[in-house]
N, C-alpha and C positions, 0 to 999 in steps of 0.2 A: 503493498498501501503506501502512493509516494504521501511526502509533507502535502500536495494540493488536494489530496484526495481524503486525509488525515483532516485535515482544516477547515473540508465542507464537509463531514460529519458530524465536525462539532461544530458546527450553526446551522444542521438542520436538525438534530438535535436543541439546542436553543431556540429554536424559531420554533420547533414543534411545544416545548418549555412554557415559554411566552406563549403562546394560545392555548394552555390545556390551562396555568395556572397563572393570570391575568393581574392579579394582585398579594404582594407576598409580607410580612410584616420582621424585622431587625430590629433588637431592643438591645440599647447602648445603657452601662452599668457605669454611672459618675459616681467617685468623692464627692461628699456634698462640705461635709467636717469630720472632723480627726484630732480626738482630746485623747492622750493619752495609749491607753487598746482601747478606747473603744473609736471605732471607724464608724458615722454615717453615710450610707449609701442611699443612690437614687435608684429606679432602674424608669430608663426613656422609651416608651415604642413608636415604633416608626411604621409608618404604613406606605410602600410604595406601586407602581399601578407602571407597567408595560405596556403599552401602546398597540393594537394590534397591527398600524401600521410598520411598524416596526418591527414587533416578531410576526409579521410574514414576508418582509424583507429579507432577514436574516435567514429566513426560511428560504427563500427565492437564491440568495446570491451562495447557501449550503448546494443548491438542488445542484446550480450553476458551477460551483466548484468540483462538487463531485462530476457530473457528466466530459469537466474540463480534462479532469486527473483521465478518467476511465480510454476517455480516447488522442490522451497525449503518449496515455503507456506504448497502446501497441503502434 
């Protein structure tokens, strides 16, 4: 498998995931205050949205790279 085909396969996978799961949440823990051995922390959740056009673009580009890699090989 060439590097072009590998990159295409990864982009196809990311495009399919972006279309299947358009929303995902990440959480970040921050230190608020430290008083001796006592540490106060807060966890902040952030939601992210992947636009369908971007996911479709990744999918399309991945398919093109897979086809180019396949025909370049022969």
